[in-house]
DSSP file (Angstrom, degrees, kcal/mol; ACC not computed):
  #  RESIDUE AA STRUCTURE BP1 BP2  ACC     N-H-->O    O-->H-N    N-H-->O    O-->H-N    TCO  KAPPA ALPHA  PHI   PSI    X-CA   Y-CA   Z-CA
    1    1 A X              0   0    0      0, 0.0    20,-1.5     0, 0.0     2,-0.3   0.000 360.0 360.0 360.0 146.1    9.4   64.9   72.5
    2    2 A X  E     -AB  20 104A   0    102,-2.5   102,-2.2    18,-0.2     2,-0.5  -0.914 360.0-134.0-127.0 154.7    8.0   63.0   75.5
    3    3 A X  E     -AB  19 103A   0     16,-3.1    16,-2.8    -2,-0.3     2,-0.5  -0.947  18.4-159.4-107.6 127.9    8.7   59.5   76.8
    4    4 A X  E     -AB  18 102A   0     98,-3.3    98,-2.0    -2,-0.5     2,-0.5  -0.938   5.2-169.7-108.8 128.0    5.6   57.4   77.8
    5    5 A X  E     -AB  17 101A   0     12,-3.0    12,-2.4    -2,-0.5     2,-0.6  -0.963   1.1-171.1-117.1 112.1    6.1   54.5   80.2
    6    6 A X  E     -AB  16 100A   0     94,-2.5    94,-2.6    -2,-0.5     2,-0.7  -0.921  21.1-136.1-102.1 121.1    3.0   52.3   80.6
    7    7 A X  E     + B   0  99A   0      8,-2.9     7,-3.0    -2,-0.6    92,-0.3  -0.687  29.0 172.2 -81.1 114.2    3.5   49.8   83.4
    8    8 A X  E     +     0   0A   0     90,-2.4   110,-1.6    -2,-0.7     2,-0.3   0.835  64.8   6.3 -91.8 -40.3    2.2   46.4   82.0
    9    9 A X  E    S+ B   0  98A   0     89,-1.9    89,-1.9   108,-0.1    -1,-0.3  -0.976  95.4  56.9-146.1 154.8    3.3   44.1   84.9
   10   10 A X  S >  S-     0   0    0     -2,-0.3     3,-1.6    87,-0.2    32,-0.0  -0.632 102.8 -47.6 112.3-175.0    4.8   44.5   88.4
   11   11 A X  T 3  S+     0   0    0      1,-0.3    -1,-0.1    -2,-0.2    26,-0.0   0.719 136.3  52.6 -69.5 -19.9    3.6   46.4   91.3
   12   12 A X  T >  S+     0   0    0     -3,-0.2     3,-2.3     3,-0.1    -5,-0.3   0.246  78.5 154.0 -97.3  13.2    2.9   49.6   89.3
   13   13 A X  T <   +     0   0    0     -3,-1.6    -5,-0.2     1,-0.3     3,-0.1  -0.102  65.4  21.4 -45.1 130.3    0.7   47.7   86.8
   14   14 A X  T 3  S+     0   0    0     -7,-3.0    -1,-0.3     1,-0.3     2,-0.2   0.294  96.1 119.6  92.7  -9.0   -1.8   50.0   85.1
   15   15 A X    <   -     0   0    0     -3,-2.3    -8,-2.9    -8,-0.2     2,-0.4  -0.577  47.2-153.7 -89.7 153.7    0.1   53.2   85.8
   16   16 A X  E     -A    6   0A   0    -10,-0.2     2,-0.4    -2,-0.2   -10,-0.2  -0.980   6.7-168.6-125.6 139.8    1.4   55.6   83.1
   17   17 A X  E     -A    5   0A   0    -12,-2.4   -12,-3.0    -2,-0.4     2,-0.5  -0.982   5.2-161.6-123.4 139.7    4.3   58.0   83.4
   18   18 A X  E     +A    4   0A   0     -2,-0.4     2,-0.3   -14,-0.2   -14,-0.2  -0.992  20.1 176.4-119.8 126.7    5.2   60.8   80.9
   19   19 A X  E     -A    3   0A   0    -16,-2.8   -16,-3.1    -2,-0.5     2,-0.4  -0.856  37.9 -91.4-130.1 160.1    8.7   62.1   81.1
   20   20 A X  E >   -A    2   0A   0     -2,-0.3     3,-1.1   -18,-0.2   -18,-0.2  -0.576  27.9-152.2 -72.3 124.1   10.9   64.6   79.2
   21   21 A X  T 3  S+     0   0    0    -20,-1.5   -19,-0.1    -2,-0.4    -1,-0.1   0.560  87.6  70.6 -76.8  -7.9   12.8   62.9   76.4
   22   22 A X  T 3  S+     0   0    0    -21,-0.3     2,-0.3     2,-0.1    -1,-0.2   0.509  94.7  63.4 -87.3  -2.2   15.7   65.4   76.6
   23   23 A X  S <  S-     0   0    0     -3,-1.1     2,-0.1    30,-0.1    29,-0.1  -0.830  95.0 -92.1-120.2 158.6   16.9   64.1   79.9
   24   24 A X        -     0   0    0     -2,-0.3     2,-0.5    29,-0.1    29,-0.2  -0.434  36.4-156.3 -65.3 138.4   18.3   60.7   81.1
   25   25 A X  E     -F   52   0B   0     27,-2.9    27,-2.9    -2,-0.1     2,-0.3  -0.978   6.2-157.7-122.7 119.0   15.6   58.4   82.5
   26   26 A X  E     -F   51   0B   0     -2,-0.5     9,-2.7    25,-0.2     2,-0.4  -0.765   1.3-157.6-101.0 142.6   16.7   55.7   84.9
   27   27 A X  E     +Fg  50  35B   0     23,-3.1    22,-1.8    -2,-0.3    23,-1.7  -0.950  40.8  87.5-116.3 134.3   14.8   52.5   85.6
   28   28 A X  E    S- g   0  36B   0      7,-2.0     9,-2.4    -2,-0.4    19,-0.3  -0.954  80.9 -78.2 163.8-177.8   15.2   50.5   88.9
   29   29 A X  S    S+     0   0    0     17,-2.0    18,-0.2    -2,-0.3    10,-0.2   0.581  88.9 105.8 -85.3 -11.4   14.2   49.8   92.5
   30   30 A X  S >  S-     0   0    0     17,-2.5     3,-2.0    16,-0.3     7,-0.1  -0.498  75.9-130.3 -71.1 136.8   16.2   52.8   93.8
   31   31 A X  T 3  S+     0   0    0      1,-0.3    -1,-0.1    -2,-0.2     5,-0.1   0.695 104.2  65.5 -64.0 -17.1   13.9   55.7   94.8
   32   32 A X  T 3  S+     0   0    0      3,-0.1    -1,-0.3     2,-0.0    -6,-0.2   0.612  79.0 104.4 -78.4 -11.1   16.1   58.1   92.8
   33   33 A X  S <  S-     0   0    0     -3,-2.0     3,-0.3    14,-0.2    -6,-0.1  -0.452  73.8-136.4 -70.9 142.0   15.2   56.4   89.6
   34   34 A X  S    S+     0   0    0      1,-0.3     2,-0.7    -8,-0.3    -7,-0.2   0.860 106.9  40.3 -66.3 -34.6   12.7   58.3   87.4
   35   35 A X  E    S-g   27   0B   0     -9,-2.7    -7,-2.0   -18,-0.0     2,-0.5  -0.856  89.5-175.9-112.9  92.3   10.9   55.0   86.8
   36   36 A X  E     -g   28   0B   0     -2,-0.7    -7,-0.2    -3,-0.3     2,-0.2  -0.782  10.0-158.5 -99.7 129.3   11.1   53.4   90.2
   37   37 A X        -     0   0    0     -9,-2.4     2,-0.3    -2,-0.5    -4,-0.1  -0.561  41.6 -76.6 -96.7 165.4    9.9   49.9   90.9
   38   38 A X     >  -     0   0    0     -2,-0.2     4,-1.7     1,-0.2    -1,-0.1  -0.461  37.6-146.2 -65.2 124.8    8.9   48.5   94.3
   39   39 A X  T  4 S+     0   0    0     -2,-0.3    -1,-0.2     1,-0.2   -10,-0.1   0.686  94.0  35.7 -68.9 -17.3   12.1   47.8   96.3
   40   40 A X  T  4 S+     0   0    0    -11,-0.0     3,-0.2     2,-0.0    -1,-0.2   0.714 126.3  31.0-106.9 -26.9   10.6   44.8   98.1
   41   41 A X  T  4 S+     0   0    0      1,-0.2     2,-1.0     2,-0.0     3,-0.2   0.735 108.2  61.7-108.3 -26.8    8.3   43.1   95.5
   42   42 A X    ><  +     0   0    0     -4,-1.7     3,-1.5     1,-0.2    -1,-0.2  -0.417  64.0 152.6 -94.7  58.8    9.9   43.8   92.1
   43   43 A X  T 3   +     0   0    0     -2,-1.0    -1,-0.2     1,-0.3    53,-0.1   0.602  56.8  69.3 -74.5 -12.7   13.0   41.9   93.0
   44   44 A X  T 3  S+     0   0    0     -3,-0.2    24,-0.4    51,-0.2     2,-0.3   0.721  89.4  78.8 -73.6 -19.1   14.0   40.8   89.5
   45   45 A X  S <  S-     0   0    0     -3,-1.5     2,-0.1    50,-0.1   -17,-0.1  -0.709  83.4-130.1 -87.5 139.2   14.8   44.5   88.8
   46   46 A X    >   -     0   0    0     -2,-0.3   -17,-2.0   -19,-0.1     3,-0.6  -0.340  26.3-104.7 -79.4 167.7   18.1   45.8   90.1
   47   47 A X  T 3  S+     0   0    0      1,-0.3   -17,-2.5   -19,-0.3     2,-0.5   0.936 121.3  17.3 -58.5 -47.7   18.4   49.0   92.2
   48   48 A X  T 3  S+     0   0    0    -20,-0.2    -1,-0.3   -19,-0.2   -20,-0.2  -0.851  85.7 158.8-125.1  92.7   19.8   50.8   89.2
   49   49 A X    <   -     0   0    0    -22,-1.8    15,-3.1    -3,-0.6    17,-0.5   0.938  53.9 -20.4 -88.6 -52.7   18.8   48.5   86.3
   50   50 A X  E     -FH  27  63B   0    -23,-1.7   -23,-3.1    13,-0.3     2,-0.3  -0.934  51.6-146.7-152.6 168.6   18.8   50.5   83.0
   51   51 A X  E     -FH  26  62B   0     11,-2.3    11,-2.9    -2,-0.3     2,-0.5  -0.997   9.1-145.7-147.7 147.3   18.7   53.9   81.6
   52   52 A X  E     +FH  25  61B   0    -27,-2.9   -27,-2.9    -2,-0.3     2,-0.4  -0.944  30.4 178.6-105.1 126.2   17.3   55.7   78.5
   53   53 A X  E     - H   0  60B   0      7,-2.7     7,-2.4    -2,-0.5     2,-0.2  -0.985  29.4-118.0-134.5 142.8   19.5   58.5   77.4
   54   54 A X  E     + H   0  59B   0     -2,-0.4     5,-0.3     5,-0.2     2,-0.3  -0.559  35.5 178.9 -74.5 139.9   19.4   61.0   74.6
   55   55 A X  E >   - H   0  58B   0      3,-2.7     3,-1.8    -2,-0.2     0, 0.0  -0.796  46.1 -87.7-129.9 174.6   22.4   60.9   72.2
   56   56 A X  T 3  S+     0   0    0      1,-0.3     3,-0.0    -2,-0.3    -2,-0.0   0.876 126.3  38.9 -51.7 -43.9   23.2   62.8   69.0
   57   57 A X  T 3  S-     0   0    0     -3,-0.0     2,-0.4     1,-0.0    -1,-0.3   0.161 130.5 -72.6 -98.6  18.3   21.4   60.5   66.7
   58   58 A X  E <  S-H   55   0B   0     -3,-1.8    -3,-2.7    25,-0.1     2,-0.3  -0.967  78.6 -28.8 138.2-123.6   18.3   59.8   69.0
   59   59 A X  E     -HI  54  82B   0     23,-0.7    23,-2.6    -2,-0.4     2,-0.4  -0.973  40.7-158.6-139.5 150.7   18.1   57.7   72.1
   60   60 A X  E     -HI  53  81B   0     -7,-2.4    -7,-2.7    -2,-0.3     2,-0.5  -0.995   7.7-151.7-130.9 135.3   19.8   54.6   73.6
   61   61 A X  E     -HI  52  80B   0     19,-3.1    19,-2.4    -2,-0.4     2,-0.4  -0.934  23.4-174.7-103.1 126.1   18.6   52.2   76.2
   62   62 A X  E     -HI  51  79B   0    -11,-2.9   -11,-2.3    -2,-0.5     2,-0.3  -0.974  25.6-130.3-127.4 136.9   21.4   50.7   78.2
   63   63 A X  E     -H   50   0B   0     15,-2.6   -13,-0.3    -2,-0.4   -14,-0.1  -0.626  17.9-144.7 -75.1 139.2   21.5   48.0   80.8
   64   64 A X        -     0   0    0    -15,-3.1   -14,-0.1    -2,-0.3   -16,-0.1  -0.127  61.0 -74.3-100.6  36.7   23.6   49.2   83.8
   65   65 A X  S    S-     0   0    0      1,-0.1   -15,-0.1    13,-0.1   -16,-0.1   0.820  73.6-179.1  78.8  31.9   25.1   45.9   84.7
   66   66 A X        -     0   0    0    -17,-0.5    -1,-0.1     1,-0.1     4,-0.1  -0.212  33.0-127.8 -64.7 155.7   21.9   44.4   86.2
   67   67 A X  S    S+     0   0    0      1,-0.2    -1,-0.1     2,-0.1   -22,-0.1   0.885 104.9  33.3 -69.8 -40.1   22.0   40.9   87.6
   68   68 A X  S    S-     0   0    0    -24,-0.4    26,-0.3     1,-0.2    -1,-0.2   0.457 107.7-122.9-103.5  -2.9   18.9   39.7   85.7
   69   69 A X        -     0   0    0     24,-0.1    24,-1.7    23,-0.1     2,-0.4   0.098  15.1 -93.2  86.8 162.1   19.3   41.6   82.4
   70   70 A X  E     -DC  77  92A   0      7,-0.7     7,-2.8    22,-0.2     2,-0.4  -0.965  35.1-158.5-117.6 133.7   17.1   43.9   80.4
   71   71 A X  E     -DC  76  91A   0     20,-2.6    20,-2.1    -2,-0.4     2,-0.5  -0.950   8.3-166.4-120.5 129.9   14.9   42.5   77.6
   72   72 A X  E >  S-DC  75  90A   0      3,-2.7     3,-2.2    -2,-0.4    18,-0.2  -0.972  82.3 -20.5-113.5 121.4   13.5   44.4   74.6
   73   73 A X  T 3  S-     0   0    0     16,-2.9    -1,-0.2    -2,-0.5    17,-0.1   0.853 131.3 -48.5  47.4  40.6   10.8   42.6   72.8
   74   74 A X  T 3  S+     0   0    0     15,-0.4     2,-0.5     1,-0.2    -1,-0.3   0.387 116.5 109.4  87.8  -2.4   12.0   39.3   74.3
   75   75 A X  E <   -D   72   0A   0     -3,-2.2    -3,-2.7     0, 0.0     2,-0.2  -0.917  69.0-123.5-112.8 130.7   15.7   39.7   73.5
   76   76 A X  E     -D   71   0A   0     -2,-0.5     2,-0.3    -5,-0.2    -5,-0.2  -0.506  37.5-177.2 -70.6 134.2   18.3   40.4   76.2
   77   77 A X  E     -D   70   0A   0     -7,-2.8    -7,-0.7    -2,-0.2     3,-0.1  -0.940  35.3-168.5-132.4 152.6   20.3   43.6   75.4
   78   78 A X  S    S-     0   0    0      1,-0.4   -15,-2.6    -2,-0.3     2,-0.3   0.673  89.0  -1.5-102.9 -32.5   23.1   45.5   76.9
   79   79 A X  E     +I   62   0B   0    -17,-0.2    -1,-0.4     2,-0.0     2,-0.3  -0.953  69.5 172.5-156.8 138.6   22.5   48.6   74.7
   80   80 A X  E     -I   61   0B   0    -19,-2.4   -19,-3.1    -2,-0.3     2,-0.2  -0.996  32.7-115.2-150.0 142.2   20.0   49.3   72.0
   81   81 A X  E     -I   60   0B   0     -2,-0.3     2,-0.5   -21,-0.2   -21,-0.2  -0.516  28.7-147.4 -71.4 143.7   18.9   52.3   69.9
   82   82 A X  E     -I   59   0B   0    -23,-2.6   -23,-0.7    -2,-0.2     2,-0.3  -0.970   8.2-152.6-118.5 121.9   15.4   53.4   70.5
   83   83 A X    >   -     0   0    0     -2,-0.5     3,-1.0     3,-0.1    20,-0.3  -0.693  21.3-112.5 -92.9 143.0   13.4   54.9   67.6
   84   84 A X  T 3  S+     0   0    0     -2,-0.3    20,-0.2     1,-0.2    -1,-0.1  -0.346  97.5  24.8 -67.7 157.0   10.6   57.4   68.1
   85   85 A X  T 3  S+     0   0    0     18,-3.3     2,-0.5     1,-0.1    -1,-0.2   0.573  97.0 105.7  67.1  12.9    7.0   56.3   67.3
   86   86 A X    <   -     0   0    0     -3,-1.0    -3,-0.1    17,-0.2    17,-0.1  -0.923  66.9-138.8-123.6 105.1    7.8   52.6   67.9
   87   87 A X        -     0   0    0     -2,-0.5     2,-0.4    15,-0.1    15,-0.2  -0.381  19.7-157.8 -63.6 136.5    6.5   51.1   71.1
   88   88 A X  E     - E   0 101A   0     13,-2.7    13,-2.6    -2,-0.1     2,-0.7  -0.922  13.4-137.4-116.8 142.8    8.9   48.8   72.8
   89   89 A X  E     - E   0 100A   0     -2,-0.4   -16,-2.9    11,-0.2     2,-0.4  -0.891  27.5-171.4 -97.0 113.9    8.2   46.0   75.3
   90   90 A X  E     -CE  72  99A   0      9,-3.1     9,-2.7    -2,-0.7     2,-0.4  -0.907   9.3-173.9-111.9 134.6   10.8   46.2   78.1
   91   91 A X  E     -CE  71  98A   0    -20,-2.1   -20,-2.6    -2,-0.4     2,-0.9  -0.996  16.5-148.1-126.8 133.4   11.2   43.6   80.9
   92   92 A X  E    S-C   70   0A   0      5,-2.5     5,-0.3    -2,-0.4   -22,-0.2  -0.808  77.4 -14.2-103.3  93.1   13.6   44.1   83.8
   93   93 A X  S >  S-     0   0    0    -24,-1.7     3,-1.2    -2,-0.9   -24,-0.1   0.049  96.7 -75.9  87.5 154.5   14.7   40.5   84.6
   94   94 A X  T 3  S+     0   0    0    -26,-0.3    -1,-0.1     1,-0.3   -25,-0.0   0.808 132.6  19.2 -57.9 -33.4   13.0   37.4   83.3
   95   95 A X  T 3  S+     0   0    0     -3,-0.1    -1,-0.3    -4,-0.0   -51,-0.2   0.136 107.1 110.1-120.1  19.3   10.1   37.7   85.7
   96   96 A X  S <  S-     0   0    0     -3,-1.2    -3,-0.2     1,-0.2   -53,-0.1   0.011  77.7 -46.0 -88.0-168.8   10.4   41.3   86.6
   97   97 A X        -     0   0    0     -5,-0.3    -5,-2.5   -55,-0.1     2,-0.4  -0.232  54.6-152.9 -58.4 146.3    8.5   44.5   86.0
   98   98 A X  E     +BE   9  91A   0    -89,-1.9   -90,-2.4    -7,-0.2   -89,-1.9  -0.983  16.1 175.6-127.0 135.0    7.4   45.0   82.4
   99   99 A X  E     -BE   7  90A   0     -9,-2.7    -9,-3.1    -2,-0.4     2,-0.5  -0.923  29.4-130.4-133.0 158.9    6.7   48.3   80.7
  100  100 A X  E     -BE   6  89A   0    -94,-2.6   -94,-2.5    -2,-0.3     2,-0.4  -0.968  27.3-158.6-105.4 125.9    5.8   49.7   77.3
  101  101 A X  E     +BE   5  88A   0    -13,-2.6   -13,-2.7    -2,-0.5     2,-0.4  -0.885  14.5 174.6-106.7 134.9    8.2   52.5   76.3
  102  102 A X  E     -B    4   0A   0    -98,-2.0   -98,-3.3    -2,-0.4     2,-0.5  -0.997  16.5-159.9-142.7 134.8    7.1   55.0   73.6
  103  103 A X  E     +B    3   0A   0     -2,-0.4   -18,-3.3   -20,-0.3     2,-0.3  -0.961  39.1 112.5-112.7 128.8    8.8   58.2   72.4
  104  104 A X  E     -B    2   0A   0   -102,-2.2  -102,-2.5    -2,-0.5   -83,-0.1  -0.990  58.7 -86.6-175.7 175.2    6.7   60.8   70.6
  105  105 A X     >  -     0   0    0     -2,-0.3     4,-2.6  -104,-0.2     5,-0.2  -0.312  57.1 -87.1 -88.6 179.9    5.1   64.2   70.4
  106  106 A X  H  > S+     0   0    0      1,-0.2     4,-2.2     2,-0.2     5,-0.1   0.861 127.6  51.2 -58.8 -38.7    1.7   65.1   71.9
  107  107 A X  H  > S+     0   0    0      2,-0.2     4,-1.4     1,-0.2    -1,-0.2   0.925 112.0  45.9 -65.9 -44.8   -0.2   64.0   68.7
  108  108 A X  H  4 S+     0   0    0      1,-0.2     4,-0.3     2,-0.2    -2,-0.2   0.893 112.7  50.8 -65.0 -39.3    1.5   60.6   68.6
  109  109 A X  H >< S+     0   0    0     -4,-2.6     3,-1.2     1,-0.2    -1,-0.2   0.900 106.7  54.5 -65.5 -40.1    0.9   60.1   72.3
  110  110 A X  H 3< S+     0   0    0     -4,-2.2    -1,-0.2     1,-0.3    -2,-0.2   0.827 110.2  47.6 -62.8 -31.1   -2.8   60.9   71.9
  111  111 A X  T 3< S+     0   0    0     -4,-1.4     2,-0.3    -5,-0.1    -1,-0.3   0.424  84.0 120.1 -89.6   1.2   -3.1   58.3   69.2
  112  112 A X    <   -     0   0    0     -3,-1.2     3,-0.1    -4,-0.3     2,-0.1  -0.497  66.3-123.5 -70.4 128.1   -1.3   55.6   71.2
  113  113 A X        -     0   0    0     -2,-0.3    -1,-0.1     1,-0.1    -2,-0.1  -0.389  34.5 -96.3 -67.4 147.2   -3.4   52.5   71.8
  114  114 A X        -     0   0    0      1,-0.1    -1,-0.1    -2,-0.1     2,-0.0  -0.356  47.2-107.0 -61.7 145.7   -3.9   51.5   75.4
  115  115 A X        -     0   0    0      1,-0.1     2,-0.8    -3,-0.1    -1,-0.1  -0.340  22.8-116.5 -72.9 156.3   -1.5   48.8   76.5
  116  116 A X        -     0   0    0     -2,-0.0     2,-0.2     0, 0.0    -1,-0.1  -0.855  35.4-143.7 -91.0 113.8   -2.5   45.2   77.1
  117  117 A X        -     0   0    0     -2,-0.8     2,-0.1     1,-0.1  -108,-0.1  -0.531  15.1-112.5 -80.8 143.4   -1.9   44.6   80.8
  118  118 A X        -     0   0    0   -110,-1.6     2,-0.1    -2,-0.2    -1,-0.1  -0.485  38.0-107.4 -68.8 143.7   -0.7   41.3   82.0
  119  119 A X        -     0   0    0     -2,-0.1     2,-0.3     1,-0.1    -1,-0.1  -0.457  32.6-125.4 -69.5 144.5   -3.2   39.4   84.1
  120  120 A X        -     0   0    0     -2,-0.1     2,-0.3    -3,-0.1    -1,-0.1  -0.672  19.2-121.8 -90.1 149.0   -2.4   39.3   87.8
  121  121 A X        -     0   0    0     -2,-0.3     2,-0.1     1,-0.1     5,-0.0  -0.689  29.8-108.4 -86.0 139.6   -2.3   36.0   89.6
  122  122 A X    >>  -     0   0    0     -2,-0.3     3,-1.4     1,-0.1     4,-1.1  -0.440  30.2-119.1 -63.1 143.7   -4.6   35.5   92.6
  123  123 A X  H 3> S+     0   0    0      1,-0.3     4,-1.5     2,-0.2     5,-0.1   0.824 112.3  57.6 -57.1 -32.6   -2.5   35.6   95.8
  124  124 A X  H 3> S+     0   0    0      1,-0.2     4,-2.4     2,-0.2    -1,-0.3   0.802  98.3  60.9 -69.7 -26.3   -3.6   32.1   96.7
  125  125 A X  H <> S+     0   0    0     -3,-1.4     4,-2.0     2,-0.2    -1,-0.2   0.918 103.5  49.4 -66.2 -42.4   -2.1   30.7   93.4
  126  126 A X  H  X S+     0   0    0     -4,-1.1     4,-1.3     1,-0.2    -1,-0.2   0.920 113.7  46.4 -61.6 -43.5    1.3   31.9   94.3
  127  127 A X  H  X S+     0   0    0     -4,-1.5     4,-2.0     1,-0.2     5,-0.3   0.877 108.1  57.1 -65.9 -37.2    1.0   30.3   97.8
  128  128 A X  H  X S+     0   0    0     -4,-2.4     4,-1.7     1,-0.2    -1,-0.2   0.892 104.1  51.7 -63.5 -39.8   -0.3   27.1   96.2
  129  129 A X  H  < S+     0   0    0     -4,-2.0    -1,-0.2     1,-0.2    -2,-0.2   0.880 118.7  37.6 -63.9 -37.0    2.7   26.6   94.0
  130  130 A X  H  < S+     0   0    0     -4,-1.3    -2,-0.2    -5,-0.2    -1,-0.2   0.678 130.0  21.5 -89.3 -18.0    5.0   27.0   97.0
  131  131 A X  H  < S-     0   0    0     -4,-2.0     4,-0.3     1,-0.2     3,-0.3   0.539  91.2-122.6-137.1  -2.8    3.2   25.2   99.7
  132  132 A X     X  -     0   0    0     -4,-1.7     4,-1.2    -5,-0.3     3,-0.4  -0.295  54.2 -40.8  90.4-175.1    0.5   22.7   98.7
  133  133 A X  H  > S+     0   0    0      1,-0.2     4,-2.1     2,-0.2     5,-0.2   0.821 126.9  60.9 -63.8 -37.4   -3.2   22.2   99.3
  134  134 A X  H  > S+     0   0    0     -3,-0.3     4,-2.1     1,-0.2    -1,-0.2   0.903 104.8  50.1 -60.0 -40.6   -3.2   23.2  103.0
  135  135 A X  H  > S+     0   0    0     -3,-0.4     4,-2.9    -4,-0.3    -1,-0.2   0.873 106.1  56.4 -66.6 -36.7   -1.9   26.6  102.1
  136  136 A X  H  X S+     0   0    0     -4,-1.2     4,-2.5     1,-0.2    -2,-0.2   0.944 109.1  46.0 -59.2 -47.9   -4.6   27.0   99.5
  137  137 A X  H  X S+     0   0    0     -4,-2.1     4,-2.3     1,-0.2    -1,-0.2   0.902 113.0  49.7 -62.4 -41.3   -7.3   26.4  102.1
  138  138 A X  H  X S+     0   0    0     -4,-2.1     4,-2.5     2,-0.2    -1,-0.2   0.922 111.5  48.7 -63.5 -44.2   -5.6   28.8  104.5
  139  139 A X  H  X S+     0   0    0     -4,-2.9     4,-2.0     1,-0.2    -2,-0.2   0.896 111.2  49.9 -63.7 -40.6   -5.4   31.5  101.9
  140  140 A X  H  X S+     0   0    0     -4,-2.5     4,-0.9    -5,-0.2    -1,-0.2   0.901 111.8  48.3 -65.5 -40.2   -9.0   31.1  100.9
  141  141 A X  H >X S+     0   0    0     -4,-2.3     4,-0.6     1,-0.2     3,-0.5   0.906 111.9  49.0 -65.5 -41.8  -10.1   31.3  104.5
  142  142 A X  H >< S+     0   0    0     -4,-2.5     3,-0.9     1,-0.2    -1,-0.2   0.854 104.7  59.4 -66.4 -34.2   -8.0   34.4  105.1
  143  143 A X  H 3< S+     0   0    0     -4,-2.0    -1,-0.2     1,-0.2    -2,-0.2   0.788 102.2  54.2 -65.2 -26.9   -9.4   36.0  102.0
  144  144 A X  H <<        0   0    0     -4,-0.9    -1,-0.2    -3,-0.5    -2,-0.2   0.667 360.0 360.0 -81.3 -16.8  -12.9   35.8  103.4
  145  145 A X    <<        0   0    0     -3,-0.9    -1,-0.2    -4,-0.6    -2,-0.2   0.477 360.0 360.0 -75.8 360.0  -11.9   37.6  106.7
């Protein structure tokens, strides 16, 4: 069995990781995590946010006491069983990195549909929300340089 992590949103958007399902997989901003998010830009994720671990009856995803919570398919969880062959939508914090998690063998992974990636916001839009029209013009001018 393999674990497939498709990065849907966040700084790793569009990337795929395939990992061994027989070992613990940690998610967070710490560089030691197997699924490591950007420590400066993915700030809704904690350093050591959550982990997927094999147990006797399958796999369990557990939140590691993160500040902003772990969400599976829109519901905040502290611990949840993970079934093979069922893609899960995971979000680390309400506005944090988002991944699709899938457990399966090579045949199941080959038949997995590509994920739908979240659209990225133009950099000037983020500035516009925080700073008004003057910032929009400045951002547009800088983008042309």
